[in-house]
C-alpha positions in Angstrom: 38.4 113.2 -45.4 35.0 113.7 -46.8 33.6 111.4 -44.1 35.2 113.5 -41.4 33.8 116.7 -42.9 30.3 115.2 -43.0 30.6 114.1 -39.4 31.6 117.7 -38.4 28.8 119.2 -40.3 26.3 116.8 -38.7 27.6 117.6 -35.2 27.4 121.3 -35.9 23.7 120.8 -37.0 23.0 118.9 -33.9 24.6 121.5 -31.7 22.7 124.3 -33.3 19.4 122.4 -32.9 20.2 121.7 -29.3 21.1 125.3 -28.5 17.9 126.6 -30.3 15.8 124.2 -28.3 17.4 125.3 -25.0 17.1 129.0 -25.8 13.4 128.5 -26.7 12.8 126.4 -23.6 14.5 128.9 -21.3 12.6 131.8 -23.0 15.7 133.8 -23.7 15.2 134.4 -27.4 14.0 137.7 -28.8 12.2 138.4 -32.1 12.2 136.6 -34.5 13.1 133.5 -32.5 16.0 131.1 -32.5 15.6 128.5 -35.2 17.5 128.8 -38.5 19.6 131.9 -37.6 22.0 133.4 -35.2 19.5 134.0 -32.5 18.9 137.3 -30.8 18.8 136.8 -27.0 18.2 138.4 -23.7 21.6 139.3 -22.2 23.3 140.2 -25.4 24.6 143.5 -23.8 26.0 141.6 -20.9 27.6 139.1 -23.2 29.3 142.0 -25.1 30.6 143.4 -21.8 32.0 140.0 -20.8 33.7 139.7 -24.2 35.3 143.1 -23.7 37.0 141.8 -20.6 39.0 139.1 -22.5 42.6 139.8 -23.3 42.1 138.8 -26.9 39.5 141.6 -27.2 41.6 144.2 -25.4 44.5 143.4 -27.8 42.4 143.3 -31.0 42.5 146.2 -33.4 40.2 144.7 -35.9 36.9 142.8 -35.2 34.8 140.8 -37.6 31.2 140.8 -36.8 28.0 139.5 -38.3 25.3 142.0 -39.2 22.8 140.1 -37.0 21.0 141.9 -34.1 22.7 139.8 -31.4 26.1 141.2 -32.3 25.0 144.9 -32.4 26.3 145.5 -28.9 29.7 144.0 -29.9 29.9 146.2 -33.0 29.0 149.3 -31.0 31.5 148.5 -28.3 34.3 147.9 -30.9 33.6 151.2 -32.6 33.5 153.1 -29.2 36.9 151.6 -28.5 38.3 152.7 -31.8 38.6 149.2 -33.3 38.1 148.6 -37.0 34.9 146.6 -37.6 34.2 144.7 -40.7 31.2 142.6 -41.6 29.3 141.2 -44.6 27.0 143.4 -46.5 23.4 142.1 -46.5 21.3 141.8 -49.6 22.7 144.4 -51.9 23.6 147.0 -49.4 25.4 150.1 -50.4 29.0 151.0 -49.7 29.6 153.1 -46.6 32.4 155.6 -46.8 
């Protein structure tokens, strides 16, 4: 079991590295770059619009998002559509009421 988990973690690392490399090569990353994070990218608004066309999105009442910049259009879209959005609080943030 531990061996399988290690293999999965290694594959995830490799996939992330490959995607970061491709994004940098294709020059689609925005500040602060791709490596070591969920990368901000050109086309994030279009990606959010495509997500909104999926049946699973249309049927969702609650959406979990990351606080990262690339998911800002997704969070905004969800709120405009009256969905509940929840996400992690970053670095000692304050409660929003």
